[in-house]
mmCIF file of the C-alpha atoms, coordinates in Angstrom:
data_MODEL
# 
_entry.id   MODEL 
# 
loop_
_atom_site.group_PDB 
_atom_site.id 
_atom_site.type_symbol 
_atom_site.label_atom_id 
_atom_site.label_alt_id 
_atom_site.label_comp_id 
_atom_site.label_asym_id 
_atom_site.label_entity_id 
_atom_site.label_seq_id 
_atom_site.pdbx_PDB_ins_code 
_atom_site.Cartn_x 
_atom_site.Cartn_y 
_atom_site.Cartn_z 
_atom_site.occupancy 
_atom_site.B_iso_or_equiv 
_atom_site.pdbx_formal_charge 
_atom_site.auth_seq_id 
_atom_site.auth_comp_id 
_atom_site.auth_asym_id 
_atom_site.auth_atom_id 
_atom_site.pdbx_PDB_model_num 
ATOM 1   C CA . UNK A 1 1   ? 35.801 59.115 -122.696 1.00 0.00 ? 1   UNK A CA 1 
ATOM 2   C CA . UNK A 1 2   ? 36.943 55.630 -121.694 1.00 0.00 ? 2   UNK A CA 1 
ATOM 3   C CA . UNK A 1 3   ? 34.391 53.134 -120.515 1.00 0.00 ? 3   UNK A CA 1 
ATOM 4   C CA . UNK A 1 4   ? 35.071 52.177 -116.912 1.00 0.00 ? 4   UNK A CA 1 
ATOM 5   C CA . UNK A 1 5   ? 36.198 48.585 -116.523 1.00 0.00 ? 5   UNK A CA 1 
ATOM 6   C CA . UNK A 1 6   ? 36.744 46.676 -113.345 1.00 0.00 ? 6   UNK A CA 1 
ATOM 7   C CA . UNK A 1 7   ? 37.143 42.991 -114.099 1.00 0.00 ? 7   UNK A CA 1 
ATOM 8   C CA . UNK A 1 8   ? 40.522 41.349 -114.437 1.00 0.00 ? 8   UNK A CA 1 
ATOM 9   C CA . UNK A 1 9   ? 39.560 40.251 -117.941 1.00 0.00 ? 9   UNK A CA 1 
ATOM 10  C CA . UNK A 1 10  ? 38.718 43.796 -119.035 1.00 0.00 ? 10  UNK A CA 1 
ATOM 11  C CA . UNK A 1 11  ? 41.915 45.187 -117.496 1.00 0.00 ? 11  UNK A CA 1 
ATOM 12  C CA . UNK A 1 12  ? 43.931 42.505 -119.257 1.00 0.00 ? 12  UNK A CA 1 
ATOM 13  C CA . UNK A 1 13  ? 42.223 43.302 -122.559 1.00 0.00 ? 13  UNK A CA 1 
ATOM 14  C CA . UNK A 1 14  ? 43.097 47.019 -122.243 1.00 0.00 ? 14  UNK A CA 1 
ATOM 15  C CA . UNK A 1 15  ? 46.678 46.115 -121.307 1.00 0.00 ? 15  UNK A CA 1 
ATOM 16  C CA . UNK A 1 16  ? 46.888 43.854 -124.364 1.00 0.00 ? 16  UNK A CA 1 
ATOM 17  C CA . UNK A 1 17  ? 45.674 46.712 -126.575 1.00 0.00 ? 17  UNK A CA 1 
ATOM 18  C CA . UNK A 1 18  ? 48.354 49.014 -125.140 1.00 0.00 ? 18  UNK A CA 1 
ATOM 19  C CA . UNK A 1 19  ? 51.025 46.362 -125.673 1.00 0.00 ? 19  UNK A CA 1 
ATOM 20  C CA . UNK A 1 20  ? 49.987 45.799 -129.285 1.00 0.00 ? 20  UNK A CA 1 
ATOM 21  C CA . UNK A 1 21  ? 49.821 49.523 -130.029 1.00 0.00 ? 21  UNK A CA 1 
ATOM 22  C CA . UNK A 1 22  ? 52.805 50.830 -128.067 1.00 0.00 ? 22  UNK A CA 1 
ATOM 23  C CA . UNK A 1 23  ? 54.821 47.707 -127.219 1.00 0.00 ? 23  UNK A CA 1 
ATOM 24  C CA . UNK A 1 24  ? 55.306 45.648 -124.077 1.00 0.00 ? 24  UNK A CA 1 
ATOM 25  C CA . UNK A 1 25  ? 57.773 48.172 -122.635 1.00 0.00 ? 25  UNK A CA 1 
ATOM 26  C CA . UNK A 1 26  ? 54.987 50.772 -122.606 1.00 0.00 ? 26  UNK A CA 1 
ATOM 27  C CA . UNK A 1 27  ? 52.906 48.683 -120.214 1.00 0.00 ? 27  UNK A CA 1 
ATOM 28  C CA . UNK A 1 28  ? 52.686 50.032 -116.693 1.00 0.00 ? 28  UNK A CA 1 
ATOM 29  C CA . UNK A 1 29  ? 50.090 49.941 -113.945 1.00 0.00 ? 29  UNK A CA 1 
ATOM 30  C CA . UNK A 1 30  ? 49.296 53.674 -114.075 1.00 0.00 ? 30  UNK A CA 1 
ATOM 31  C CA . UNK A 1 31  ? 48.907 53.697 -117.840 1.00 0.00 ? 31  UNK A CA 1 
ATOM 32  C CA . UNK A 1 32  ? 46.597 50.707 -117.807 1.00 0.00 ? 32  UNK A CA 1 
ATOM 33  C CA . UNK A 1 33  ? 44.534 52.232 -114.986 1.00 0.00 ? 33  UNK A CA 1 
ATOM 34  C CA . UNK A 1 34  ? 44.227 55.470 -116.953 1.00 0.00 ? 34  UNK A CA 1 
ATOM 35  C CA . UNK A 1 35  ? 43.222 53.625 -120.127 1.00 0.00 ? 35  UNK A CA 1 
ATOM 36  C CA . UNK A 1 36  ? 40.569 51.750 -118.160 1.00 0.00 ? 36  UNK A CA 1 
ATOM 37  C CA . UNK A 1 37  ? 39.361 54.831 -116.321 1.00 0.00 ? 37  UNK A CA 1 
ATOM 38  C CA . UNK A 1 38  ? 39.892 53.190 -112.936 1.00 0.00 ? 38  UNK A CA 1 
ATOM 39  C CA . UNK A 1 39  ? 42.035 53.714 -109.868 1.00 0.00 ? 39  UNK A CA 1 
ATOM 40  C CA . UNK A 1 40  ? 45.584 52.371 -109.829 1.00 0.00 ? 40  UNK A CA 1 
ATOM 41  C CA . UNK A 1 41  ? 44.629 50.252 -106.802 1.00 0.00 ? 41  UNK A CA 1 
ATOM 42  C CA . UNK A 1 42  ? 42.050 48.395 -108.871 1.00 0.00 ? 42  UNK A CA 1 
ATOM 43  C CA . UNK A 1 43  ? 44.753 47.222 -111.264 1.00 0.00 ? 43  UNK A CA 1 
ATOM 44  C CA . UNK A 1 44  ? 46.984 46.275 -108.317 1.00 0.00 ? 44  UNK A CA 1 
ATOM 45  C CA . UNK A 1 45  ? 44.131 44.144 -106.946 1.00 0.00 ? 45  UNK A CA 1 
ATOM 46  C CA . UNK A 1 46  ? 44.592 41.794 -109.911 1.00 0.00 ? 46  UNK A CA 1 
ATOM 47  C CA . UNK A 1 47  ? 48.247 42.372 -110.807 1.00 0.00 ? 47  UNK A CA 1 
ATOM 48  C CA . UNK A 1 48  ? 50.629 42.975 -107.873 1.00 0.00 ? 48  UNK A CA 1 
ATOM 49  C CA . UNK A 1 49  ? 53.266 44.538 -110.118 1.00 0.00 ? 49  UNK A CA 1 
ATOM 50  C CA . UNK A 1 50  ? 54.263 45.444 -113.656 1.00 0.00 ? 50  UNK A CA 1 
ATOM 51  C CA . UNK A 1 51  ? 55.893 42.075 -114.398 1.00 0.00 ? 51  UNK A CA 1 
ATOM 52  C CA . UNK A 1 52  ? 52.758 40.176 -113.387 1.00 0.00 ? 52  UNK A CA 1 
ATOM 53  C CA . UNK A 1 53  ? 50.756 42.384 -115.742 1.00 0.00 ? 53  UNK A CA 1 
ATOM 54  C CA . UNK A 1 54  ? 53.274 42.006 -118.576 1.00 0.00 ? 54  UNK A CA 1 
ATOM 55  C CA . UNK A 1 55  ? 53.459 38.232 -118.045 1.00 0.00 ? 55  UNK A CA 1 
ATOM 56  C CA . UNK A 1 56  ? 49.661 37.974 -118.136 1.00 0.00 ? 56  UNK A CA 1 
ATOM 57  C CA . UNK A 1 57  ? 49.529 39.985 -121.379 1.00 0.00 ? 57  UNK A CA 1 
ATOM 58  C CA . UNK A 1 58  ? 52.262 37.869 -122.971 1.00 0.00 ? 58  UNK A CA 1 
ATOM 59  C CA . UNK A 1 59  ? 50.459 34.681 -121.939 1.00 0.00 ? 59  UNK A CA 1 
ATOM 60  C CA . UNK A 1 60  ? 47.239 36.017 -123.457 1.00 0.00 ? 60  UNK A CA 1 
ATOM 61  C CA . UNK A 1 61  ? 48.938 36.804 -126.757 1.00 0.00 ? 61  UNK A CA 1 
ATOM 62  C CA . UNK A 1 62  ? 50.619 33.378 -126.883 1.00 0.00 ? 62  UNK A CA 1 
ATOM 63  C CA . UNK A 1 63  ? 47.227 31.721 -126.288 1.00 0.00 ? 63  UNK A CA 1 
ATOM 64  C CA . UNK A 1 64  ? 45.751 33.804 -129.114 1.00 0.00 ? 64  UNK A CA 1 
ATOM 65  C CA . UNK A 1 65  ? 48.597 32.828 -131.438 1.00 0.00 ? 65  UNK A CA 1 
ATOM 66  C CA . UNK A 1 66  ? 48.123 29.110 -130.771 1.00 0.00 ? 66  UNK A CA 1 
ATOM 67  C CA . UNK A 1 67  ? 44.324 29.143 -130.431 1.00 0.00 ? 67  UNK A CA 1 
ATOM 68  C CA . UNK A 1 68  ? 43.854 27.405 -133.811 1.00 0.00 ? 68  UNK A CA 1 
ATOM 69  C CA . UNK A 1 69  ? 45.831 24.416 -132.520 1.00 0.00 ? 69  UNK A CA 1 
ATOM 70  C CA . UNK A 1 70  ? 43.922 24.308 -129.254 1.00 0.00 ? 70  UNK A CA 1 
ATOM 71  C CA . UNK A 1 71  ? 40.549 24.426 -131.031 1.00 0.00 ? 71  UNK A CA 1 
ATOM 72  C CA . UNK A 1 72  ? 41.438 21.383 -133.103 1.00 0.00 ? 72  UNK A CA 1 
ATOM 73  C CA . UNK A 1 73  ? 40.110 18.604 -130.895 1.00 0.00 ? 73  UNK A CA 1 
ATOM 74  C CA . UNK A 1 74  ? 41.106 15.787 -133.234 1.00 0.00 ? 74  UNK A CA 1 
ATOM 75  C CA . UNK A 1 75  ? 44.611 14.397 -133.028 1.00 0.00 ? 75  UNK A CA 1 
ATOM 76  C CA . UNK A 1 76  ? 46.742 15.513 -135.950 1.00 0.00 ? 76  UNK A CA 1 
ATOM 77  C CA . UNK A 1 77  ? 49.359 13.531 -137.723 1.00 0.00 ? 77  UNK A CA 1 
ATOM 78  C CA . UNK A 1 78  ? 52.957 14.603 -137.226 1.00 0.00 ? 78  UNK A CA 1 
ATOM 79  C CA . UNK A 1 79  ? 53.562 16.525 -140.457 1.00 0.00 ? 79  UNK A CA 1 
ATOM 80  C CA . UNK A 1 80  ? 50.174 18.317 -140.345 1.00 0.00 ? 80  UNK A CA 1 
ATOM 81  C CA . UNK A 1 81  ? 51.035 19.390 -136.777 1.00 0.00 ? 81  UNK A CA 1 
ATOM 82  C CA . UNK A 1 82  ? 54.464 20.672 -137.885 1.00 0.00 ? 82  UNK A CA 1 
ATOM 83  C CA . UNK A 1 83  ? 52.709 22.743 -140.557 1.00 0.00 ? 83  UNK A CA 1 
ATOM 84  C CA . UNK A 1 84  ? 49.942 23.935 -138.205 1.00 0.00 ? 84  UNK A CA 1 
ATOM 85  C CA . UNK A 1 85  ? 52.461 25.078 -135.566 1.00 0.00 ? 85  UNK A CA 1 
ATOM 86  C CA . UNK A 1 86  ? 54.473 26.865 -138.227 1.00 0.00 ? 86  UNK A CA 1 
ATOM 87  C CA . UNK A 1 87  ? 51.312 28.492 -139.569 1.00 0.00 ? 87  UNK A CA 1 
ATOM 88  C CA . UNK A 1 88  ? 50.414 29.709 -136.067 1.00 0.00 ? 88  UNK A CA 1 
ATOM 89  C CA . UNK A 1 89  ? 53.875 31.220 -135.627 1.00 0.00 ? 89  UNK A CA 1 
ATOM 90  C CA . UNK A 1 90  ? 53.790 32.853 -139.075 1.00 0.00 ? 90  UNK A CA 1 
ATOM 91  C CA . UNK A 1 91  ? 50.300 34.241 -138.474 1.00 0.00 ? 91  UNK A CA 1 
ATOM 92  C CA . UNK A 1 92  ? 51.339 35.390 -134.996 1.00 0.00 ? 92  UNK A CA 1 
ATOM 93  C CA . UNK A 1 93  ? 54.280 37.302 -136.443 1.00 0.00 ? 93  UNK A CA 1 
ATOM 94  C CA . UNK A 1 94  ? 51.947 38.950 -138.960 1.00 0.00 ? 94  UNK A CA 1 
ATOM 95  C CA . UNK A 1 95  ? 49.233 39.778 -136.419 1.00 0.00 ? 95  UNK A CA 1 
ATOM 96  C CA . UNK A 1 96  ? 51.642 40.899 -133.690 1.00 0.00 ? 96  UNK A CA 1 
ATOM 97  C CA . UNK A 1 97  ? 54.629 42.487 -135.449 1.00 0.00 ? 97  UNK A CA 1 
ATOM 98  C CA . UNK A 1 98  ? 57.714 42.542 -133.259 1.00 0.00 ? 98  UNK A CA 1 
ATOM 99  C CA . UNK A 1 99  ? 55.995 40.635 -130.435 1.00 0.00 ? 99  UNK A CA 1 
ATOM 100 C CA . UNK A 1 100 ? 58.340 37.644 -130.427 1.00 0.00 ? 100 UNK A CA 1 
ATOM 101 C CA . UNK A 1 101 ? 61.507 39.730 -130.266 1.00 0.00 ? 101 UNK A CA 1 
ATOM 102 C CA . UNK A 1 102 ? 60.083 42.219 -127.788 1.00 0.00 ? 102 UNK A CA 1 
ATOM 103 C CA . UNK A 1 103 ? 58.772 39.408 -125.622 1.00 0.00 ? 103 UNK A CA 1 
ATOM 104 C CA . UNK A 1 104 ? 62.225 37.844 -125.462 1.00 0.00 ? 104 UNK A CA 1 
ATOM 105 C CA . UNK A 1 105 ? 63.833 41.159 -124.492 1.00 0.00 ? 105 UNK A CA 1 
ATOM 106 C CA . UNK A 1 106 ? 61.229 42.005 -121.840 1.00 0.00 ? 106 UNK A CA 1 
ATOM 107 C CA . UNK A 1 107 ? 61.362 38.568 -120.232 1.00 0.00 ? 107 UNK A CA 1 
ATOM 108 C CA . UNK A 1 108 ? 65.109 37.982 -120.330 1.00 0.00 ? 108 UNK A CA 1 
ATOM 109 C CA . UNK A 1 109 ? 65.536 39.147 -116.715 1.00 0.00 ? 109 UNK A CA 1 
ATOM 110 C CA . UNK A 1 110 ? 62.259 37.828 -115.300 1.00 0.00 ? 110 UNK A CA 1 
ATOM 111 C CA . UNK A 1 111 ? 62.469 34.289 -113.931 1.00 0.00 ? 111 UNK A CA 1 
ATOM 112 C CA . UNK A 1 112 ? 58.696 33.778 -113.914 1.00 0.00 ? 112 UNK A CA 1 
ATOM 113 C CA . UNK A 1 113 ? 58.446 34.868 -117.528 1.00 0.00 ? 113 UNK A CA 1 
ATOM 114 C CA . UNK A 1 114 ? 61.303 32.581 -118.521 1.00 0.00 ? 114 UNK A CA 1 
ATOM 115 C CA . UNK A 1 115 ? 59.642 29.695 -116.702 1.00 0.00 ? 115 UNK A CA 1 
ATOM 116 C CA . UNK A 1 116 ? 56.344 30.395 -118.472 1.00 0.00 ? 116 UNK A CA 1 
ATOM 117 C CA . UNK A 1 117 ? 58.150 30.303 -121.823 1.00 0.00 ? 117 UNK A CA 1 
ATOM 118 C CA . UNK A 1 118 ? 59.952 27.082 -120.955 1.00 0.00 ? 118 UNK A CA 1 
ATOM 119 C CA . UNK A 1 119 ? 56.592 25.564 -120.037 1.00 0.00 ? 119 UNK A CA 1 
ATOM 120 C CA . UNK A 1 120 ? 55.019 26.729 -123.291 1.00 0.00 ? 120 UNK A CA 1 
ATOM 121 C CA . UNK A 1 121 ? 57.875 25.333 -125.374 1.00 0.00 ? 121 UNK A CA 1 
ATOM 122 C CA . UNK A 1 122 ? 57.840 22.085 -123.380 1.00 0.00 ? 122 UNK A CA 1 
ATOM 123 C CA . UNK A 1 123 ? 54.128 21.770 -124.132 1.00 0.00 ? 123 UNK A CA 1 
ATOM 124 C CA . UNK A 1 124 ? 54.757 22.300 -127.848 1.00 0.00 ? 124 UNK A CA 1 
ATOM 125 C CA . UNK A 1 125 ? 57.601 19.746 -127.817 1.00 0.00 ? 125 UNK A CA 1 
ATOM 126 C CA . UNK A 1 126 ? 55.299 17.280 -126.059 1.00 0.00 ? 126 UNK A CA 1 
ATOM 127 C CA . UNK A 1 127 ? 52.616 17.855 -128.712 1.00 0.00 ? 127 UNK A CA 1 
ATOM 128 C CA . UNK A 1 128 ? 55.147 17.149 -131.464 1.00 0.00 ? 128 UNK A CA 1 
ATOM 129 C CA . UNK A 1 129 ? 56.441 14.050 -129.691 1.00 0.00 ? 129 UNK A CA 1 
ATOM 130 C CA . UNK A 1 130 ? 52.922 12.747 -129.098 1.00 0.00 ? 130 UNK A CA 1 
ATOM 131 C CA . UNK A 1 131 ? 51.969 13.308 -132.738 1.00 0.00 ? 131 UNK A CA 1 
ATOM 132 C CA . UNK A 1 132 ? 55.145 11.638 -133.987 1.00 0.00 ? 132 UNK A CA 1 
ATOM 133 C CA . UNK A 1 133 ? 54.904 8.570  -131.776 1.00 0.00 ? 133 UNK A CA 1 
ATOM 134 C CA . UNK A 1 134 ? 51.193 8.070  -132.532 1.00 0.00 ? 134 UNK A CA 1 
ATOM 135 C CA . UNK A 1 135 ? 51.277 8.923  -136.236 1.00 0.00 ? 135 UNK A CA 1 
ATOM 136 C CA . UNK A 1 136 ? 50.124 5.835  -138.191 1.00 0.00 ? 136 UNK A CA 1 
ATOM 137 C CA . UNK A 1 137 ? 52.824 6.421  -140.811 1.00 0.00 ? 137 UNK A CA 1 
ATOM 138 C CA . UNK A 1 138 ? 55.802 7.181  -138.581 1.00 0.00 ? 138 UNK A CA 1 
ATOM 139 C CA . UNK A 1 139 ? 54.955 6.040  -135.060 1.00 0.00 ? 139 UNK A CA 1 
ATOM 140 C CA . UNK A 1 140 ? 56.517 2.625  -135.470 1.00 0.00 ? 140 UNK A CA 1 
ATOM 141 C CA . UNK A 1 141 ? 59.827 3.758  -136.927 1.00 0.00 ? 141 UNK A CA 1 
ATOM 142 C CA . UNK A 1 142 ? 63.019 2.391  -135.494 1.00 0.00 ? 142 UNK A CA 1 
ATOM 143 C CA . UNK A 1 143 ? 65.122 5.312  -134.300 1.00 0.00 ? 143 UNK A CA 1 
ATOM 144 C CA . UNK A 1 144 ? 68.894 5.398  -134.060 1.00 0.00 ? 144 UNK A CA 1 
ATOM 145 C CA . UNK A 1 145 ? 70.764 8.045  -132.041 1.00 0.00 ? 145 UNK A CA 1 
ATOM 146 C CA . UNK A 1 146 ? 71.422 10.831 -132.547 1.00 0.00 ? 146 UNK A CA 1 
ATOM 147 C CA . UNK A 1 147 ? 68.057 10.872 -134.346 1.00 0.00 ? 147 UNK A CA 1 
ATOM 148 C CA . UNK A 1 148 ? 65.383 10.135 -131.761 1.00 0.00 ? 148 UNK A CA 1 
ATOM 149 C CA . UNK A 1 149 ? 61.799 11.386 -131.500 1.00 0.00 ? 149 UNK A CA 1 
ATOM 150 C CA . UNK A 1 150 ? 62.864 13.663 -128.634 1.00 0.00 ? 150 UNK A CA 1 
ATOM 151 C CA . UNK A 1 151 ? 65.808 15.077 -130.586 1.00 0.00 ? 151 UNK A CA 1 
ATOM 152 C CA . UNK A 1 152 ? 63.608 15.623 -133.637 1.00 0.00 ? 152 UNK A CA 1 
ATOM 153 C CA . UNK A 1 153 ? 60.973 17.485 -131.589 1.00 0.00 ? 153 UNK A CA 1 
ATOM 154 C CA . UNK A 1 154 ? 63.707 19.654 -130.034 1.00 0.00 ? 154 UNK A CA 1 
ATOM 155 C CA . UNK A 1 155 ? 65.197 20.335 -133.484 1.00 0.00 ? 155 UNK A CA 1 
ATOM 156 C CA . UNK A 1 156 ? 61.793 21.484 -134.767 1.00 0.00 ? 156 UNK A CA 1 
ATOM 157 C CA . UNK A 1 157 ? 61.365 23.793 -131.773 1.00 0.00 ? 157 UNK A CA 1 
ATOM 158 C CA . UNK A 1 158 ? 64.828 25.258 -132.441 1.00 0.00 ? 158 UNK A CA 1 
ATOM 159 C CA . UNK A 1 159 ? 63.826 25.739 -136.077 1.00 0.00 ? 159 UNK A CA 1 
ATOM 160 C CA . UNK A 1 160 ? 60.660 27.630 -135.055 1.00 0.00 ? 160 UNK A CA 1 
ATOM 161 C CA . UNK A 1 161 ? 62.644 29.854 -132.668 1.00 0.00 ? 161 UNK A CA 1 
ATOM 162 C CA . UNK A 1 162 ? 65.144 30.681 -135.402 1.00 0.00 ? 162 UNK A CA 1 
ATOM 163 C CA . UNK A 1 163 ? 62.377 31.443 -137.888 1.00 0.00 ? 163 UNK A CA 1 
ATOM 164 C CA . UNK A 1 164 ? 60.825 33.858 -135.392 1.00 0.00 ? 164 UNK A CA 1 
ATOM 165 C CA . UNK A 1 165 ? 64.148 35.581 -134.711 1.00 0.00 ? 165 UNK A CA 1 
ATOM 166 C CA . UNK A 1 166 ? 64.949 35.908 -138.397 1.00 0.00 ? 166 UNK A CA 1 
ATOM 167 C CA . UNK A 1 167 ? 61.406 36.929 -139.317 1.00 0.00 ? 167 UNK A CA 1 
ATOM 168 C CA . UNK A 1 168 ? 60.835 34.395 -142.028 1.00 0.00 ? 168 UNK A CA 1 
ATOM 169 C CA . UNK A 1 169 ? 58.722 31.331 -142.659 1.00 0.00 ? 169 UNK A CA 1 
ATOM 170 C CA . UNK A 1 170 ? 60.272 28.278 -144.245 1.00 0.00 ? 170 UNK A CA 1 
ATOM 171 C CA . UNK A 1 171 ? 57.957 25.714 -142.688 1.00 0.00 ? 171 UNK A CA 1 
ATOM 172 C CA . UNK A 1 172 ? 57.117 24.173 -146.099 1.00 0.00 ? 172 UNK A CA 1 
ATOM 173 C CA . UNK A 1 173 ? 60.850 23.487 -146.520 1.00 0.00 ? 173 UNK A CA 1 
ATOM 174 C CA . UNK A 1 174 ? 61.044 21.933 -143.052 1.00 0.00 ? 174 UNK A CA 1 
ATOM 175 C CA . UNK A 1 175 ? 57.987 19.838 -143.779 1.00 0.00 ? 175 UNK A CA 1 
ATOM 176 C CA . UNK A 1 176 ? 59.441 18.611 -147.096 1.00 0.00 ? 176 UNK A CA 1 
ATOM 177 C CA . UNK A 1 177 ? 62.764 17.715 -145.458 1.00 0.00 ? 177 UNK A CA 1 
ATOM 178 C CA . UNK A 1 178 ? 61.015 15.889 -142.628 1.00 0.00 ? 178 UNK A CA 1 
ATOM 179 C CA . UNK A 1 179 ? 58.743 14.027 -145.043 1.00 0.00 ? 179 UNK A CA 1 
ATOM 180 C CA . UNK A 1 180 ? 61.729 12.909 -147.103 1.00 0.00 ? 180 UNK A CA 1 
ATOM 181 C CA . UNK A 1 181 ? 63.727 11.776 -144.057 1.00 0.00 ? 181 UNK A CA 1 
ATOM 182 C CA . UNK A 1 182 ? 60.762 9.998  -142.466 1.00 0.00 ? 182 UNK A CA 1 
ATOM 183 C CA . UNK A 1 183 ? 59.791 8.269  -145.703 1.00 0.00 ? 183 UNK A CA 1 
ATOM 184 C CA . UNK A 1 184 ? 63.399 7.104  -146.182 1.00 0.00 ? 184 UNK A CA 1 
ATOM 185 C CA . UNK A 1 185 ? 63.406 5.763  -142.614 1.00 0.00 ? 185 UNK A CA 1 
ATOM 186 C CA . UNK A 1 186 ? 60.104 3.971  -143.239 1.00 0.00 ? 186 UNK A CA 1 
ATOM 187 C CA . UNK A 1 187 ? 61.502 2.240  -146.283 1.00 0.00 ? 187 UNK A CA 1 
ATOM 188 C CA . UNK A 1 188 ? 64.429 1.070  -144.278 1.00 0.00 ? 188 UNK A CA 1 
# 
């Protein structure tokens, strides 16, 4: 028999479990209520509709995937951050098989979900840009268009998205290429 849950956190945890077991498409208010052993209205109290529930579950999983980065209070250098982000994505793909692709498909028609993803990617780009501009080795480089810190951060984000879509992890290659290009730029 299911343990009765009533808090938003407990409902979200059950919904996450359903999503990880059966996929995001399997999430629905009635199913989550049944899994929690509560009335449908209790779920609606916290999540006005299916998309709000799905968006909350997706946000939770993204936070779990990037929790190692968020726990690291100290500022990282640029290349260690590139590796750490790549490691989070690789580990996320291993821990949540199919999540990235399914997430994209589920959210493609939901404006709030798309906005949440844009915000998440913007935050990651900002982290990369901050690390690059404050890195003691590379922060003072002279940049020439089309290669700018902003363009480089966007390129790395595109690389991560492609790695997720293709289901592979070539972050060590990216890191080696970046190190070589940045060292060449440093030497003039």
